[in-house]
CHARMM internal coordinates of N, CA and C (Angstrom, degrees):
IC EDIT
DIST 1 N 1 CA 1.4435
DIST 1 CA 1 C 1.5268
ANGL 1 N 1 CA 1 C 108.49
DIST 1 C 2 N 1.2969
ANGL 1 CA 1 C 2 N 117.16
DIHE 1 N 1 CA 1 C 2 N 132.04
DIST 2 N 2 CA 1.4652
ANGL 1 C 2 N 2 CA 122.68
DIHE 1 CA 1 C 2 N 2 CA -179.23
DIST 2 CA 2 C 1.5229
ANGL 2 N 2 CA 2 C 110.69
DIHE 1 C 2 N 2 CA 2 C -84.14
DIST 2 C 3 N 1.3087
ANGL 2 CA 2 C 3 N 115.56
DIHE 2 N 2 CA 2 C 3 N 150.08
DIST 3 N 3 CA 1.4529
ANGL 2 C 3 N 3 CA 120.13
DIHE 2 CA 2 C 3 N 3 CA 175.09
DIST 3 CA 3 C 1.5190
ANGL 3 N 3 CA 3 C 109.99
DIHE 2 C 3 N 3 CA 3 C -75.18
DIST 3 C 4 N 1.3051
ANGL 3 CA 3 C 4 N 115.41
DIHE 3 N 3 CA 3 C 4 N 137.22
DIST 4 N 4 CA 1.4640
ANGL 3 C 4 N 4 CA 121.35
DIHE 3 CA 3 C 4 N 4 CA 179.62
DIST 4 CA 4 C 1.5206
ANGL 4 N 4 CA 4 C 107.63
DIHE 3 C 4 N 4 CA 4 C -100.71
DIST 4 C 5 N 1.3392
ANGL 4 CA 4 C 5 N 117.11
DIHE 4 N 4 CA 4 C 5 N 129.72
DIST 5 N 5 CA 1.4614
ANGL 4 C 5 N 5 CA 119.06
DIHE 4 CA 4 C 5 N 5 CA 179.79
DIST 5 CA 5 C 1.5275
ANGL 5 N 5 CA 5 C 111.29
DIHE 4 C 5 N 5 CA 5 C -63.32
DIST 5 C 6 N 1.3213
ANGL 5 CA 5 C 6 N 116.20
DIHE 5 N 5 CA 5 C 6 N 146.56
DIST 6 N 6 CA 1.4617
ANGL 5 C 6 N 6 CA 121.36
DIHE 5 CA 5 C 6 N 6 CA -179.66
DIST 6 CA 6 C 1.5094
ANGL 6 N 6 CA 6 C 112.65
DIHE 5 C 6 N 6 CA 6 C -62.79
DIST 6 C 7 N 1.3391
ANGL 6 CA 6 C 7 N 115.16
DIHE 6 N 6 CA 6 C 7 N 144.07
DIST 7 N 7 CA 1.4598
ANGL 6 C 7 N 7 CA 120.58
DIHE 6 CA 6 C 7 N 7 CA -179.91
DIST 7 CA 7 C 1.5154
ANGL 7 N 7 CA 7 C 111.75
DIHE 6 C 7 N 7 CA 7 C -111.72
DIST 7 C 8 N 1.3165
ANGL 7 CA 7 C 8 N 118.01
DIHE 7 N 7 CA 7 C 8 N -2.28
DIST 8 N 8 CA 1.4601
ANGL 7 C 8 N 8 CA 119.06
DIHE 7 CA 7 C 8 N 8 CA -179.96
DIST 8 CA 8 C 1.5092
ANGL 8 N 8 CA 8 C 113.27
DIHE 7 C 8 N 8 CA 8 C 153.33
DIST 8 C 9 N 1.3205
ANGL 8 CA 8 C 9 N 117.56
DIHE 8 N 8 CA 8 C 9 N -98.28
DIST 9 N 9 CA 1.4561
ANGL 8 C 9 N 9 CA 123.03
DIHE 8 CA 8 C 9 N 9 CA -170.74
DIST 9 CA 9 C 1.5293
ANGL 9 N 9 CA 9 C 112.82
DIHE 8 C 9 N 9 CA 9 C -74.91
DIST 9 C 10 N 1.2999
ANGL 9 CA 9 C 10 N 115.26
DIHE 9 N 9 CA 9 C 10 N 143.73
DIST 10 N 10 CA 1.4555
ANGL 9 C 10 N 10 CA 122.82
DIHE 9 CA 9 C 10 N 10 CA 175.35
DIST 10 CA 10 C 1.5281
ANGL 10 N 10 CA 10 C 108.97
DIHE 9 C 10 N 10 CA 10 C -71.33
DIST 10 C 11 N 1.3292
ANGL 10 CA 10 C 11 N 117.61
DIHE 10 N 10 CA 10 C 11 N 144.12
DIST 11 N 11 CA 1.4707
ANGL 10 C 11 N 11 CA 121.35
DIHE 10 CA 10 C 11 N 11 CA -178.30
DIST 11 CA 11 C 1.5272
ANGL 11 N 11 CA 11 C 112.09
DIHE 10 C 11 N 11 CA 11 C -59.25
DIST 11 C 12 N 1.3202
ANGL 11 CA 11 C 12 N 118.21
DIHE 11 N 11 CA 11 C 12 N -35.57
DIST 12 N 12 CA 1.4642
ANGL 11 C 12 N 12 CA 120.78
DIHE 11 CA 11 C 12 N 12 CA 179.04
DIST 12 CA 12 C 1.5290
ANGL 12 N 12 CA 12 C 111.77
DIHE 11 C 12 N 12 CA 12 C -64.84
DIST 12 C 13 N 1.3090
ANGL 12 CA 12 C 13 N 116.22
DIHE 12 N 12 CA 12 C 13 N -36.19
DIST 13 N 13 CA 1.4645
ANGL 12 C 13 N 13 CA 120.75
DIHE 12 CA 12 C 13 N 13 CA -178.49
DIST 13 CA 13 C 1.5252
ANGL 13 N 13 CA 13 C 111.60
DIHE 12 C 13 N 13 CA 13 C -67.74
DIST 13 C 14 N 1.3263
ANGL 13 CA 13 C 14 N 117.33
DIHE 13 N 13 CA 13 C 14 N -36.63
DIST 14 N 14 CA 1.4673
ANGL 13 C 14 N 14 CA 120.68
DIHE 13 CA 13 C 14 N 14 CA -177.06
DIST 14 CA 14 C 1.5293
ANGL 14 N 14 CA 14 C 112.32
DIHE 13 C 14 N 14 CA 14 C -94.56
DIST 14 C 15 N 1.3439
ANGL 14 CA 14 C 15 N 117.41
DIHE 14 N 14 CA 14 C 15 N 9.83
DIST 15 N 15 CA 1.4635
ANGL 14 C 15 N 15 CA 122.37
DIHE 14 CA 14 C 15 N 15 CA 178.12
DIST 15 CA 15 C 1.5238
ANGL 15 N 15 CA 15 C 112.38
DIHE 14 C 15 N 15 CA 15 C 59.08
DIST 15 C 16 N 1.3308
ANGL 15 CA 15 C 16 N 117.20
DIHE 15 N 15 CA 15 C 16 N 39.75
DIST 16 N 16 CA 1.4678
ANGL 15 C 16 N 16 CA 123.20
DIHE 15 CA 15 C 16 N 16 CA 178.36
DIST 16 CA 16 C 1.5229
ANGL 16 N 16 CA 16 C 109.79
DIHE 15 C 16 N 16 CA 16 C -66.65
DIST 16 C 17 N 1.3385
ANGL 16 CA 16 C 17 N 116.40
DIHE 16 N 16 CA 16 C 17 N 131.57
DIST 17 N 17 CA 1.4619
ANGL 16 C 17 N 17 CA 121.35
DIHE 16 CA 16 C 17 N 17 CA 179.93
DIST 17 CA 17 C 1.5150
ANGL 17 N 17 CA 17 C 108.95
DIHE 16 C 17 N 17 CA 17 C -138.63
DIST 17 C 18 N 1.3018
ANGL 17 CA 17 C 18 N 116.32
DIHE 17 N 17 CA 17 C 18 N 104.50
DIST 18 N 18 CA 1.4534
ANGL 17 C 18 N 18 CA 120.91
DIHE 17 CA 17 C 18 N 18 CA 179.75
DIST 18 CA 18 C 1.5266
ANGL 18 N 18 CA 18 C 109.80
DIHE 17 C 18 N 18 CA 18 C -67.66
DIST 18 C 19 N 1.3102
ANGL 18 CA 18 C 19 N 116.36
DIHE 18 N 18 CA 18 C 19 N 139.50
DIST 19 N 19 CA 1.4654
ANGL 18 C 19 N 19 CA 125.01
DIHE 18 CA 18 C 19 N 19 CA 177.24
DIST 19 CA 19 C 1.5217
ANGL 19 N 19 CA 19 C 113.47
DIHE 18 C 19 N 19 CA 19 C 68.29
DIST 19 C 20 N 1.3082
ANGL 19 CA 19 C 20 N 119.39
DIHE 19 N 19 CA 19 C 20 N 8.92
DIST 20 N 20 CA 1.4505
ANGL 19 C 20 N 20 CA 120.58
DIHE 19 CA 19 C 20 N 20 CA 177.86
DIST 20 CA 20 C 1.5169
ANGL 20 N 20 CA 20 C 109.14
DIHE 19 C 20 N 20 CA 20 C -102.51
DIST 20 C 21 N 1.3050
ANGL 20 CA 20 C 21 N 115.93
DIHE 20 N 20 CA 20 C 21 N 111.73
DIST 21 N 21 CA 1.4495
ANGL 20 C 21 N 21 CA 122.44
DIHE 20 CA 20 C 21 N 21 CA 173.30
DIST 21 CA 21 C 1.5134
ANGL 21 N 21 CA 21 C 107.15
DIHE 20 C 21 N 21 CA 21 C -146.99
DIST 21 C 22 N 1.3106
ANGL 21 CA 21 C 22 N 116.76
DIHE 21 N 21 CA 21 C 22 N 163.25
DIST 22 N 22 CA 1.4575
ANGL 21 C 22 N 22 CA 120.29
DIHE 21 CA 21 C 22 N 22 CA -176.71
DIST 22 CA 22 C 1.5281
ANGL 22 N 22 CA 22 C 112.47
DIHE 21 C 22 N 22 CA 22 C -55.85
DIST 22 C 23 N 1.3261
ANGL 22 CA 22 C 23 N 117.34
DIHE 22 N 22 CA 22 C 23 N -33.86
DIST 23 N 23 CA 1.4651
ANGL 22 C 23 N 23 CA 118.38
DIHE 22 CA 22 C 23 N 23 CA -177.77
DIST 23 CA 23 C 1.5187
ANGL 23 N 23 CA 23 C 112.94
DIHE 22 C 23 N 23 CA 23 C -65.03
DIST 23 C 24 N 1.3438
ANGL 23 CA 23 C 24 N 118.84
DIHE 23 N 23 CA 23 C 24 N -15.62
DIST 24 N 24 CA 1.4610
ANGL 23 C 24 N 24 CA 121.72
DIHE 23 CA 23 C 24 N 24 CA 177.28
DIST 24 CA 24 C 1.5182
ANGL 24 N 24 CA 24 C 111.93
DIHE 23 C 24 N 24 CA 24 C -109.02
DIST 24 C 25 N 1.3175
ANGL 24 CA 24 C 25 N 117.15
DIHE 24 N 24 CA 24 C 25 N 13.55
DIST 25 N 25 CA 1.4618
ANGL 24 C 25 N 25 CA 122.16
DIHE 24 CA 24 C 25 N 25 CA -176.22
DIST 25 CA 25 C 1.5271
ANGL 25 N 25 CA 25 C 111.21
DIHE 24 C 25 N 25 CA 25 C -96.66
DIST 25 C 26 N 1.3142
ANGL 25 CA 25 C 26 N 115.62
DIHE 25 N 25 CA 25 C 26 N 144.64
DIST 26 N 26 CA 1.4642
ANGL 25 C 26 N 26 CA 121.99
DIHE 25 CA 25 C 26 N 26 CA 179.79
DIST 26 CA 26 C 1.5228
ANGL 26 N 26 CA 26 C 112.63
DIHE 25 C 26 N 26 CA 26 C -68.09
DIST 26 C 27 N 1.3230
ANGL 26 CA 26 C 27 N 118.02
DIHE 26 N 26 CA 26 C 27 N -18.54
DIST 27 N 27 CA 1.4623
ANGL 26 C 27 N 27 CA 121.28
DIHE 26 CA 26 C 27 N 27 CA -176.95
DIST 27 CA 27 C 1.5304
ANGL 27 N 27 CA 27 C 113.41
DIHE 26 C 27 N 27 CA 27 C -94.17
DIST 27 C 28 N 1.3310
ANGL 27 CA 27 C 28 N 117.78
DIHE 27 N 27 CA 27 C 28 N -5.91
DIST 28 N 28 CA 1.4741
ANGL 27 C 28 N 28 CA 123.05
DIHE 27 CA 27 C 28 N 28 CA -172.98
DIST 28 CA 28 C 1.5244
ANGL 28 N 28 CA 28 C 111.71
DIHE 27 C 28 N 28 CA 28 C -94.32
DIST 28 C 29 N 1.3449
ANGL 28 CA 28 C 29 N 116.52
DIHE 28 N 28 CA 28 C 29 N 139.78
DIST 29 N 29 CA 1.4636
ANGL 28 C 29 N 29 CA 123.51
DIHE 28 CA 28 C 29 N 29 CA 175.70
DIST 29 CA 29 C 1.5259
ANGL 29 N 29 CA 29 C 108.43
DIHE 28 C 29 N 29 CA 29 C -117.54
DIST 29 C 30 N 1.3172
ANGL 29 CA 29 C 30 N 116.33
DIHE 29 N 29 CA 29 C 30 N 108.41
DIST 30 N 30 CA 1.4575
ANGL 29 C 30 N 30 CA 122.02
DIHE 29 CA 29 C 30 N 30 CA -174.66
DIST 30 CA 30 C 1.5241
ANGL 30 N 30 CA 30 C 112.39
DIHE 29 C 30 N 30 CA 30 C -62.01
DIST 30 C 31 N 1.3282
ANGL 30 CA 30 C 31 N 117.91
DIHE 30 N 30 CA 30 C 31 N -43.30
DIST 31 N 31 CA 1.4636
ANGL 30 C 31 N 31 CA 121.19
DIHE 30 CA 30 C 31 N 31 CA -175.54
DIST 31 CA 31 C 1.5260
ANGL 31 N 31 CA 31 C 112.46
DIHE 30 C 31 N 31 CA 31 C -59.80
DIST 31 C 32 N 1.3081
ANGL 31 CA 31 C 32 N 117.61
DIHE 31 N 31 CA 31 C 32 N -35.32
DIST 32 N 32 CA 1.4628
ANGL 31 C 32 N 32 CA 120.67
DIHE 31 CA 31 C 32 N 32 CA -177.82
DIST 32 CA 32 C 1.5225
ANGL 32 N 32 CA 32 C 113.57
DIHE 31 C 32 N 32 CA 32 C -108.97
DIST 32 C 33 N 1.3292
ANGL 32 CA 32 C 33 N 117.61
DIHE 32 N 32 CA 32 C 33 N 2.06
DIST 33 N 33 CA 1.4731
ANGL 32 C 33 N 33 CA 122.32
DIHE 32 CA 32 C 33 N 33 CA -176.44
DIST 33 CA 33 C 1.5244
ANGL 33 N 33 CA 33 C 110.55
DIHE 32 C 33 N 33 CA 33 C 48.30
DIST 33 C 34 N 1.3338
ANGL 33 CA 33 C 34 N 114.85
DIHE 33 N 33 CA 33 C 34 N 47.62
DIST 34 N 34 CA 1.4581
ANGL 33 C 34 N 34 CA 119.78
DIHE 33 CA 33 C 34 N 34 CA -178.52
DIST 34 CA 34 C 1.5210
ANGL 34 N 34 CA 34 C 110.34
DIHE 33 C 34 N 34 CA 34 C -129.31
DIST 34 C 35 N 1.3218
ANGL 34 CA 34 C 35 N 114.42
DIHE 34 N 34 CA 34 C 35 N 174.51
DIST 35 N 35 CA 1.4539
ANGL 34 C 35 N 35 CA 121.38
DIHE 34 CA 34 C 35 N 35 CA -173.83
DIST 35 CA 35 C 1.5255
ANGL 35 N 35 CA 35 C 109.45
DIHE 34 C 35 N 35 CA 35 C -139.74
DIST 35 C 36 N 1.3312
ANGL 35 CA 35 C 36 N 116.39
DIHE 35 N 35 CA 35 C 36 N 150.30
DIST 36 N 36 CA 1.4632
ANGL 35 C 36 N 36 CA 121.50
DIHE 35 CA 35 C 36 N 36 CA 175.45
DIST 36 CA 36 C 1.5255
ANGL 36 N 36 CA 36 C 112.14
DIHE 35 C 36 N 36 CA 36 C -68.08
DIST 36 C 37 N 1.3227
ANGL 36 CA 36 C 37 N 116.52
DIHE 36 N 36 CA 36 C 37 N -25.76
DIST 37 N 37 CA 1.4585
ANGL 36 C 37 N 37 CA 120.97
DIHE 36 CA 36 C 37 N 37 CA -169.73
DIST 37 CA 37 C 1.5285
ANGL 37 N 37 CA 37 C 113.17
DIHE 36 C 37 N 37 CA 37 C -109.92
DIST 37 C 38 N 1.3437
ANGL 37 CA 37 C 38 N 117.21
DIHE 37 N 37 CA 37 C 38 N -42.47
DIST 38 N 38 CA 1.4571
ANGL 37 C 38 N 38 CA 122.20
DIHE 37 CA 37 C 38 N 38 CA -172.47
DIST 38 CA 38 C 1.5280
ANGL 38 N 38 CA 38 C 110.45
DIHE 37 C 38 N 38 CA 38 C -100.45
DIST 38 C 39 N 1.3164
ANGL 38 CA 38 C 39 N 117.53
DIHE 38 N 38 CA 38 C 39 N 133.73
DIST 39 N 39 CA 1.4615
ANGL 38 C 39 N 39 CA 122.77
DIHE 38 CA 38 C 39 N 39 CA 179.19
DIST 39 CA 39 C 1.5200
ANGL 39 N 39 CA 39 C 111.87
DIHE 38 C 39 N 39 CA 39 C -75.17
DIST 39 C 40 N 1.3266
ANGL 39 CA 39 C 40 N 116.34
DIHE 39 N 39 CA 39 C 40 N 155.74
DIST 40 N 40 CA 1.4593
ANGL 39 C 40 N 40 CA 122.31
DIHE 39 CA 39 C 40 N 40 CA 173.31
DIST 40 CA 40 C 1.5158
ANGL 40 N 40 CA 40 C 112.90
DIHE 39 C 40 N 40 CA 40 C 88.58
DIST 40 C 41 N 1.3416
ANGL 40 CA 40 C 41 N 114.73
DIHE 40 N 40 CA 40 C 41 N -178.07
DIST 41 N 41 CA 1.4621
ANGL 40 C 41 N 41 CA 120.83
DIHE 40 CA 40 C 41 N 41 CA 176.84
DIST 41 CA 41 C 1.5190
ANGL 41 N 41 CA 41 C 109.34
DIHE 40 C 41 N 41 CA 41 C -71.42
DIST 41 C 42 N 1.3379
ANGL 41 CA 41 C 42 N 115.77
DIHE 41 N 41 CA 41 C 42 N 137.85
DIST 42 N 42 CA 1.4570
ANGL 41 C 42 N 42 CA 121.51
DIHE 41 CA 41 C 42 N 42 CA -176.16
DIST 42 CA 42 C 1.5198
ANGL 42 N 42 CA 42 C 109.69
DIHE 41 C 42 N 42 CA 42 C -118.16
DIST 42 C 43 N 1.3106
ANGL 42 CA 42 C 43 N 117.20
DIHE 42 N 42 CA 42 C 43 N 129.12
DIST 43 N 43 CA 1.4579
ANGL 42 C 43 N 43 CA 122.80
DIHE 42 CA 42 C 43 N 43 CA 176.86
DIST 43 CA 43 C 1.5247
ANGL 43 N 43 CA 43 C 109.41
DIHE 42 C 43 N 43 CA 43 C -78.37
DIST 43 C 44 N 1.3192
ANGL 43 CA 43 C 44 N 116.81
DIHE 43 N 43 CA 43 C 44 N 132.59
DIST 44 N 44 CA 1.4657
ANGL 43 C 44 N 44 CA 121.52
DIHE 43 CA 43 C 44 N 44 CA 179.56
DIST 44 CA 44 C 1.5222
ANGL 44 N 44 CA 44 C 112.23
DIHE 43 C 44 N 44 CA 44 C -62.00
DIST 44 C 45 N 1.3267
ANGL 44 CA 44 C 45 N 117.63
DIHE 44 N 44 CA 44 C 45 N -22.89
DIST 45 N 45 CA 1.4596
ANGL 44 C 45 N 45 CA 121.71
DIHE 44 CA 44 C 45 N 45 CA -178.27
DIST 45 CA 45 C 1.5212
ANGL 45 N 45 CA 45 C 113.24
DIHE 44 C 45 N 45 CA 45 C -94.10
DIST 45 C 46 N 1.3196
ANGL 45 CA 45 C 46 N 117.51
DIHE 45 N 45 CA 45 C 46 N -0.13
DIST 46 N 46 CA 1.4610
ANGL 45 C 46 N 46 CA 121.12
DIHE 45 CA 45 C 46 N 46 CA 179.54
DIST 46 CA 46 C 1.5215
ANGL 46 N 46 CA 46 C 109.95
DIHE 45 C 46 N 46 CA 46 C -86.04
DIST 46 C 47 N 1.3090
ANGL 46 CA 46 C 47 N 116.48
DIHE 46 N 46 CA 46 C 47 N -179.79
DIST 47 N 47 CA 1.4568
ANGL 46 C 47 N 47 CA 121.54
DIHE 46 CA 46 C 47 N 47 CA 176.87
DIST 47 CA 47 C 1.5196
ANGL 47 N 47 CA 47 C 108.23
DIHE 46 C 47 N 47 CA 47 C -159.94
DIST 47 C 48 N 1.3336
ANGL 47 CA 47 C 48 N 116.36
DIHE 47 N 47 CA 47 C 48 N 157.87
DIST 48 N 48 CA 1.4613
ANGL 47 C 48 N 48 CA 120.32
DIHE 47 CA 47 C 48 N 48 CA 175.36
DIST 48 CA 48 C 1.5242
ANGL 48 N 48 CA 48 C 108.72
DIHE 47 C 48 N 48 CA 48 C -140.84
DIST 48 C 49 N 1.3128
ANGL 48 CA 48 C 49 N 116.98
DIHE 48 N 48 CA 48 C 49 N 178.65
DIST 49 N 49 CA 1.4639
ANGL 48 C 49 N 49 CA 120.14
DIHE 48 CA 48 C 49 N 49 CA -176.40
DIST 49 CA 49 C 1.5252
ANGL 49 N 49 CA 49 C 113.27
DIHE 48 C 49 N 49 CA 49 C -79.86
DIST 49 C 50 N 1.3249
ANGL 49 CA 49 C 50 N 117.97
DIHE 49 N 49 CA 49 C 50 N 4.60
DIST 50 N 50 CA 1.4652
ANGL 49 C 50 N 50 CA 121.89
DIHE 49 CA 49 C 50 N 50 CA 175.58
DIST 50 CA 50 C 1.5316
ANGL 50 N 50 CA 50 C 112.04
DIHE 49 C 50 N 50 CA 50 C -104.95
DIST 50 C 51 N 1.3309
ANGL 50 CA 50 C 51 N 117.07
DIHE 50 N 50 CA 50 C 51 N 10.23
DIST 51 N 51 CA 1.4591
ANGL 50 C 51 N 51 CA 122.71
DIHE 50 CA 50 C 51 N 51 CA -176.92
DIST 51 CA 51 C 1.5215
ANGL 51 N 51 CA 51 C 110.73
DIHE 50 C 51 N 51 CA 51 C -58.02
DIST 51 C 52 N 1.3518
ANGL 51 CA 51 C 52 N 115.92
DIHE 51 N 51 CA 51 C 52 N 133.91
DIST 52 N 52 CA 1.4723
ANGL 51 C 52 N 52 CA 122.41
DIHE 51 CA 51 C 52 N 52 CA 175.17
DIST 52 CA 52 C 1.5145
ANGL 52 N 52 CA 52 C 108.21
DIHE 51 C 52 N 52 CA 52 C -133.47
DIST 52 C 53 N 1.3077
ANGL 52 CA 52 C 53 N 116.82
DIHE 52 N 52 CA 52 C 53 N 138.20
DIST 53 N 53 CA 1.4538
ANGL 52 C 53 N 53 CA 121.50
DIHE 52 CA 52 C 53 N 53 CA -179.63
DIST 53 CA 53 C 1.5236
ANGL 53 N 53 CA 53 C 110.61
DIHE 52 C 53 N 53 CA 53 C -63.15
DIST 53 C 54 N 1.3341
ANGL 53 CA 53 C 54 N 116.51
DIHE 53 N 53 CA 53 C 54 N 136.39
DIST 54 N 54 CA 1.4544
ANGL 53 C 54 N 54 CA 122.02
DIHE 53 CA 53 C 54 N 54 CA 175.51
DIST 54 CA 54 C 1.5248
ANGL 54 N 54 CA 54 C 108.59
DIHE 53 C 54 N 54 CA 54 C -62.24
DIST 54 C 55 N 1.3134
ANGL 54 CA 54 C 55 N 116.67
DIHE 54 N 54 CA 54 C 55 N 134.78
DIST 55 N 55 CA 1.4655
ANGL 54 C 55 N 55 CA 121.70
DIHE 54 CA 54 C 55 N 55 CA 177.30
DIST 55 CA 55 C 1.5198
ANGL 55 N 55 CA 55 C 108.36
DIHE 54 C 55 N 55 CA 55 C -81.26
DIST 55 C 56 N 1.3294
ANGL 55 CA 55 C 56 N 116.84
DIHE 55 N 55 CA 55 C 56 N 101.05
DIST 56 N 56 CA 1.4688
ANGL 55 C 56 N 56 CA 122.11
DIHE 55 CA 55 C 56 N 56 CA -176.23
DIST 56 CA 56 C 1.5293
ANGL 56 N 56 CA 56 C 112.94
DIHE 55 C 56 N 56 CA 56 C -68.04
DIST 56 C 57 N 1.3161
ANGL 56 CA 56 C 57 N 117.44
DIHE 56 N 56 CA 56 C 57 N -13.14
DIST 57 N 57 CA 1.4624
ANGL 56 C 57 N 57 CA 119.51
DIHE 56 CA 56 C 57 N 57 CA 178.14
DIST 57 CA 57 C 1.5201
ANGL 57 N 57 CA 57 C 111.36
DIHE 56 C 57 N 57 CA 57 C -66.34
DIST 57 C 58 N 1.3352
ANGL 57 CA 57 C 58 N 118.20
DIHE 57 N 57 CA 57 C 58 N -17.15
DIST 58 N 58 CA 1.4619
ANGL 57 C 58 N 58 CA 121.95
DIHE 57 CA 57 C 58 N 58 CA -179.16
DIST 58 CA 58 C 1.5173
ANGL 58 N 58 CA 58 C 113.12
DIHE 57 C 58 N 58 CA 58 C -87.85
DIST 58 C 59 N 1.3267
ANGL 58 CA 58 C 59 N 118.11
DIHE 58 N 58 CA 58 C 59 N -4.18
DIST 59 N 59 CA 1.4585
ANGL 58 C 59 N 59 CA 120.40
DIHE 58 CA 58 C 59 N 59 CA -179.58
DIST 59 CA 59 C 1.5254
ANGL 59 N 59 CA 59 C 110.21
DIHE 58 C 59 N 59 CA 59 C -63.56
DIST 59 C 60 N 1.3126
ANGL 59 CA 59 C 60 N 115.93
DIHE 59 N 59 CA 59 C 60 N 141.73
DIST 60 N 60 CA 1.4516
ANGL 59 C 60 N 60 CA 120.83
DIHE 59 CA 59 C 60 N 60 CA 178.39
DIST 60 CA 60 C 1.5201
ANGL 60 N 60 CA 60 C 113.32
DIHE 59 C 60 N 60 CA 60 C 87.30
DIST 60 C 61 N 1.3068
ANGL 60 CA 60 C 61 N 117.65
DIHE 60 N 60 CA 60 C 61 N 1.04
DIST 61 N 61 CA 1.4613
ANGL 60 C 61 N 61 CA 120.46
DIHE 60 CA 60 C 61 N 61 CA 177.78
DIST 61 CA 61 C 1.5232
ANGL 61 N 61 CA 61 C 109.29
DIHE 60 C 61 N 61 CA 61 C -77.82
DIST 61 C 62 N 1.3194
ANGL 61 CA 61 C 62 N 116.58
DIHE 61 N 61 CA 61 C 62 N 160.84
DIST 62 N 62 CA 1.4597
ANGL 61 C 62 N 62 CA 120.23
DIHE 61 CA 61 C 62 N 62 CA -179.25
DIST 62 CA 62 C 1.5274
ANGL 62 N 62 CA 62 C 111.33
DIHE 61 C 62 N 62 CA 62 C -83.51
DIST 62 C 63 N 1.3214
ANGL 62 CA 62 C 63 N 115.83
DIHE 62 N 62 CA 62 C 63 N 174.20
DIST 63 N 63 CA 1.4581
ANGL 62 C 63 N 63 CA 122.45
DIHE 62 CA 62 C 63 N 63 CA -176.69
DIST 63 CA 63 C 1.5188
ANGL 63 N 63 CA 63 C 113.09
DIHE 62 C 63 N 63 CA 63 C -60.44
DIST 63 C 64 N 1.3200
ANGL 63 CA 63 C 64 N 118.10
DIHE 63 N 63 CA 63 C 64 N -35.93
DIST 64 N 64 CA 1.4569
ANGL 63 C 64 N 64 CA 120.88
DIHE 63 CA 63 C 64 N 64 CA 179.62
DIST 64 CA 64 C 1.5314
ANGL 64 N 64 CA 64 C 111.85
DIHE 63 C 64 N 64 CA 64 C -63.31
DIST 64 C 65 N 1.3178
ANGL 64 CA 64 C 65 N 115.98
DIHE 64 N 64 CA 64 C 65 N -38.23
DIST 65 N 65 CA 1.4592
ANGL 64 C 65 N 65 CA 119.89
DIHE 64 CA 64 C 65 N 65 CA 178.02
DIST 65 CA 65 C 1.5287
ANGL 65 N 65 CA 65 C 109.96
DIHE 64 C 65 N 65 CA 65 C -59.41
DIST 65 C 66 N 1.3446
ANGL 65 CA 65 C 66 N 116.50
DIHE 65 N 65 CA 65 C 66 N -47.69
DIST 66 N 66 CA 1.4616
ANGL 65 C 66 N 66 CA 119.98
DIHE 65 CA 65 C 66 N 66 CA -178.26
DIST 66 CA 66 C 1.5176
ANGL 66 N 66 CA 66 C 112.17
DIHE 65 C 66 N 66 CA 66 C -67.40
DIST 66 C 67 N 1.3331
ANGL 66 CA 66 C 67 N 117.15
DIHE 66 N 66 CA 66 C 67 N -34.87
DIST 67 N 67 CA 1.4624
ANGL 66 C 67 N 67 CA 120.42
DIHE 66 CA 66 C 67 N 67 CA 176.97
DIST 67 CA 67 C 1.5222
ANGL 67 N 67 CA 67 C 109.70
DIHE 66 C 67 N 67 CA 67 C -63.29
DIST 67 C 68 N 1.3252
ANGL 67 CA 67 C 68 N 117.81
DIHE 67 N 67 CA 67 C 68 N -43.07
DIST 68 N 68 CA 1.4650
ANGL 67 C 68 N 68 CA 121.49
DIHE 67 CA 67 C 68 N 68 CA 177.51
DIST 68 CA 68 C 1.5221
ANGL 68 N 68 CA 68 C 111.36
DIHE 67 C 68 N 68 CA 68 C -62.40
DIST 68 C 69 N 1.3441
ANGL 68 CA 68 C 69 N 117.47
DIHE 68 N 68 CA 68 C 69 N -43.18
DIST 69 N 69 CA 1.4525
ANGL 68 C 69 N 69 CA 121.53
DIHE 68 CA 68 C 69 N 69 CA 178.69
DIST 69 CA 69 C 1.5272
ANGL 69 N 69 CA 69 C 111.57
DIHE 68 C 69 N 69 CA 69 C -62.33
DIST 69 C 70 N 1.3179
ANGL 69 CA 69 C 70 N 115.97
DIHE 69 N 69 CA 69 C 70 N -42.59
DIST 70 N 70 CA 1.4738
ANGL 69 C 70 N 70 CA 121.04
DIHE 69 CA 69 C 70 N 70 CA 179.07
DIST 70 CA 70 C 1.5238
ANGL 70 N 70 CA 70 C 110.20
DIHE 69 C 70 N 70 CA 70 C -62.55
DIST 70 C 71 N 1.3207
ANGL 70 CA 70 C 71 N 116.57
DIHE 70 N 70 CA 70 C 71 N -44.76
DIST 71 N 71 CA 1.4576
ANGL 70 C 71 N 71 CA 120.54
DIHE 70 CA 70 C 71 N 71 CA -179.62
DIST 71 CA 71 C 1.5212
ANGL 71 N 71 CA 71 C 111.85
DIHE 70 C 71 N 71 CA 71 C -65.21
DIST 71 C 72 N 1.3358
ANGL 71 CA 71 C 72 N 117.70
DIHE 71 N 71 CA 71 C 72 N -34.41
DIST 72 N 72 CA 1.4587
ANGL 71 C 72 N 72 CA 121.18
DIHE 71 CA 71 C 72 N 72 CA 176.99
DIST 72 CA 72 C 1.5251
ANGL 72 N 72 CA 72 C 110.42
DIHE 71 C 72 N 72 CA 72 C -64.10
DIST 72 C 73 N 1.3420
ANGL 72 CA 72 C 73 N 116.36
DIHE 72 N 72 CA 72 C 73 N -41.91
DIST 73 N 73 CA 1.4645
ANGL 72 C 73 N 73 CA 120.26
DIHE 72 CA 72 C 73 N 73 CA -178.97
DIST 73 CA 73 C 1.5208
ANGL 73 N 73 CA 73 C 111.33
DIHE 72 C 73 N 73 CA 73 C -67.06
DIST 73 C 74 N 1.3341
ANGL 73 CA 73 C 74 N 117.33
DIHE 73 N 73 CA 73 C 74 N -37.06
DIST 74 N 74 CA 1.4642
ANGL 73 C 74 N 74 CA 121.09
DIHE 73 CA 73 C 74 N 74 CA -179.61
DIST 74 CA 74 C 1.5245
ANGL 74 N 74 CA 74 C 110.78
DIHE 73 C 74 N 74 CA 74 C -71.10
DIST 74 C 75 N 1.3112
ANGL 74 CA 74 C 75 N 114.56
DIHE 74 N 74 CA 74 C 75 N -25.91
DIST 75 N 75 CA 1.3418
ANGL 74 C 75 N 75 CA 127.38
DIHE 74 CA 74 C 75 N 75 CA 174.11
DIST 75 CA 75 C 1.3697
ANGL 75 N 75 CA 75 C 141.03
DIHE 74 C 75 N 75 CA 75 C 42.60
END
COOR INIT
IC SEED 1 N 1 CA 1 C
IC BUILD
């Protein structure tokens, strides 16, 4: 991969986060385009400062497991 010359702002200054988007966030629900934290319709390609990595250990669980997790978050 070649180095790309700088175009201006440092990545730290603009809060650049590779691979962080709502579709990979623990708070995002793809089917309803909604979020546990942010109101309104949420774009899967967006991101915010509350982003948390999805816990992949929960994959393959049944619907009751996810309902319990959702209720815990609503709390």
